[in-house]
N, C-alpha and C positions, 0 to 999 in steps of 0.2 A: 517279533523279537522275543516276547515272553515265552512262546512256545519253544524257540530255539534254545534259550537259556535252560529251560526245564529239561529238554531233551538231552542237551550236552552234559549237564550236571548229573543227571540220573544215569545215563549210559557210561559216563566217565568213570564211575565207580567200578565198572567191570572192564576198564580199558586194559588192565594187566592180565585179564583172563582170555579164554579162547574166543575167537570171532563169533562163534555160534551163540555164546552167552550174551555177548554185547548186542547181537542182532535181536535176541529175545527181549532184552530190556528195552530196545528201541521199538519193538512191536507193541509191547505193553503201553508205552507212551502214546503211540499212534492211536491205539484202540481207545485209551482214556480220553484223549483230546477229541476224537471223533464223537464219542458218546456225550461228552460235555457240550460240545457245540450243538449236536442234535437236540439234546434236552433243552438247552437255552432257546433255540429257535422255536421248537414246538411249544414250549411253555409260554413264550411271548406272544405267539400267534393265537393260541387257544385260551390264554389266561388261566390255564390249569397248571399249577406249579408243583404238581406231584409227579413229574416226568422222571426225575432221578429216583424217586421212591419205587417206581415200576421196575427199574434196572438194578436197584440196590442188591437184591438177592441173586441176580444173574451175572453181574460183572465178575465176581470172584470165580464163578464157574468157568467163564470164558478165559480168564487169566490162567487158571489151572489146567484147562484142556490144551491151551496153546503151549504151556510149559511142558506138559506130559508128552505132546507130539515131538517137541525138540529134545527132551531128556526123559525117555521112558524108563525110569528107574523105579524100584519097588517103593522107595520113600515117597516119591512124587505121585505114584499111583495111589498110595494110601491117603495122602493129603488131598488128592483130587476127589476120591470117593467120599471123604468126610465133608469137603466143601460142597459137593453135589448134594449130599444128604441135607446139609444145612440150608442150601439155597432152595431146593425143591420144597422143603417144609415151610420156609419163610414165604415163598411165592404162593403156596397153597393158602397160608393164613392171610396174606395180603389180598388174594383173589376172592376169598369167601366174604371179605368185607367190602366187596365191590370195587376194589382198587384197580382191577383190570376190566377192559371192555373189549368187545369185538372190534370196535374202532380204536386202534392203539392209543391215540392221544387223549381219549376220554377216560372215564372211571372217576371214582370218588376222590376228591382232593382232600389232603390232610387238613383238618379244621384249623390247625395252628398257622398255616400259611395265610388264611383269611384274616386271622387276628393280627398277624404281623403286617399285613397290607394296610391296616387301619392305624398302625403305630405312627405317631407324628414324625418320627425320625426317618421313616421309610415311605411315608404316604406320598403318592405321586408316581406317575408312570416311569419317569426317568430314574428317580431314586430307587424305586423298587426293582427297576430293570437292572440297575448296577448291582444291587444286592443279589438278584437272581443270577447274574453273570458270574460274579466273583465267589459268592458263597454257595448258593443252592446248586448251581450247575458245575462250576469249576472245582471249588474246594471239596465238595462232597465226593465227586468222582475221584479227585486226587487222593482223598482219604481212603476210599475203597481200595485204590491201587496200593496205598502204603500198608494197610493191614493185611494185604495179600502177599507182601514181599518175602515172607519166610520161604515161599516157593522158589524165589530166586537164589536164596542161600543154599537151599536143597539142590538146586541145579548147579550152583557153583562147586559144591562138594559132591558131585554126582557119583563118585566112586564109592562113597560110604554106604554100608548096608543098614537095614533097619536094626535098631538096637532097643534096649530097655526103655530109654527115654522117649523114643518114638511111640512105643506101645503105651507108656504112661500118658503121654500127651493125647493119644487117640482115646484112651479110656476116659480121661477127664473131659475131653470135648464131647464124647457121647453122653456122659452123665449130665452135663450142662444143657446139651441139646434136648434131652429127655425132660429135664425140669422146665425148660423154656416151652416145650410143647404142652406140658400139663398146664402151665400157667396161662398160655394163650388160649387153650381150650376152655378153661374155667372162665376167663374173661369174655370170650366170645359167647359162651352159653348165658352168662349173666346179662350181657348187652341185648341178646336176643329176647330174653325173658322180660327185660326192662322195656324193650320196644313194643312187646306184645301187651304191655300194661299189667303184667302179673304182679301181685303183691305178696304172694305166698309161694312156697315151694322150696327147692334146693337151697337157694340163696335168699331166704326170707329177710335176714338181718340186713344184707346188702341192699336189697330192693327197697327196704324201708328208708335207709340212709341215702340212697341214690348213687352210691359208688361201691365198687367191689372191695370187700374187706374180709372175705372168707376163703376157705381152701388155702392155697399157698399165700394168698394175699393177707392172711391173718398174721403171718410171720414177717412178711416183707411188703412194703408199699409198691415195689416194682420187681417182683421175682423174674419177670421176663427180661427186663433191662439188665438186671444183675447177671443173669445167665448169658445174655448176648455179649456182654463185656468179657465175661469169663471164658467164653468160647474162643475169642480171638487172643486172649492171653494164653490159653492152652495151645492155640495154633502157633504162637510164637515159640513154644518149646521145641517145635520141629527144627527151627533154625539153630537152636542150641545143640540139638541131637546131631545135626549135620556138621556144624562147624566146631563144636567143642568149646565155643566162646559163650559164656553165660550172659554177657551184656553186649549185644551187637546192635547195629543201626536199625534193624527191622522192628525193634520194639517201639519205634516212633509211631507206627500206625496204631498199635493197640493203645498207647498212651493218649494219642490225639482222639481216638474213639471214646475213651473215658471222658475226656473233656467235653466232647460233643453231647454225650449222654447227660453230663452234669447240667449243661445249659438247657437241654430239651426237658429234662426232668423238672428243673426249676420252673420253667414256663408251664408245663403240664400241671404241676401242683398249685401254681398260682391261679390257674383257671378253675381247678377243682375246689380250692378253698374259698373262692369267691362265689361258687355256685352252691356248695353244700356246707352248712354250718358245722356239721359233725366232722368234717374232714380235718379240721385243726386238732381235734382231740385224737383222731386217728394218727395224725402226724407225730403227736407227742408220745403215743403209746406203741408205735410200730416203727421198726427200723426202715430206713429208706431203701437199702439194697439187701444187705446180708443180715439175717436174724441175729438179735442180741440174746443169746441163750442165758446170760447171766445178769439180765436187767432186773432191777428191783421191781 
């Protein structure tokens, strides 16, 4: 029943458009539900709750390729290339942290899921199973679909050519993708040095504190998170370029992603501040996401 309501409401938005577009929206919903059900089943069987994490960087690529096949326009091709670059980079970063395995359902589980399993409100197989079903598996996949929906607006206005706003959106997205890559590389290098037990070297100050506070992390506590949110806000600009409407419904995905990162960041920082005494000072002196250039 829930699946039917979601399918009807989502595809209904395109009821007044051509049949091909309505079919595309329906295909997206089927892909999303299949992925969510698969992730739920595998995570419950294996007790590894990072199954959605494995697909996070791949699902937008799938949505974009399906859209490109149905509507092979210059704008959608550009959007697909950018999403593919984003997804491959994120998959590489996830893979080098042992997130993937030869056996698909294995791989390192995000440490935060283990902490949440011990939360009194979620503790227990049934309670955490419901949390897994509705939040980890279903909501996160639905969110991925939502922040990919500028593709559908581009398909709806498939007669429009690439314009200056498209190029500006692509430029911004590539800038934030570059910043995110640099931030993730710095963090990965730091954790590798920390795991090796090094106390001196490139990130000496961070190694002494126990957490990353140098490089881009000197100006932002989460430069990678800030870049990721900015990437999808930039991607939203493509829907404006296609439709000419500055505020349209596809902004919902980017906004909900910001809320997700707010919650995730709060949890991550709570863990860090409990482990490292100097982290509270770091919080006071460093911006959470975007640098404060005019701070006292």
